[in-house]
Steps between C-alpha positions, in 0.01 A plus 500: 500500500182414314441724203264312262138421553283220356130435541410133523152359538445180699193290558356533850617145580860561393514836672379352827776229480765768436382716789485200736849380398643852531354535851652163602840625381465844658528677167278688260312346206700725267836377637385141471405549136827685424707218651303233313550679167867556566561133597303367206666704233852517644494116506399491133783741418746286689384188319534675165856613588587143602353362176711743298814404696432133437456562129829682495676212671347248263602714205861451598451136602239334275368158594599230439848638561803327361851636540653768713311782663619846415495630853645836405214567258249379757642728775517799267139445389395491866681828564317666212165389639 
């Protein structure tokens, strides 16, 4: 259920493109914009989460790595994440 409202101003050219694309996809301009925002910012959040996970792995296995890997510490760190 949609509960929040935002007012966004577009140029005439951009608005016409949005409306045309929405019509070709049998959806509304609002739904098209909502999906675009969700995809854009959920991707950025996923990338940030992956970056943090990589940093955590590298923390437990610095490069260049010499010696044994402490797999137990690596697994436990992954569980905490």
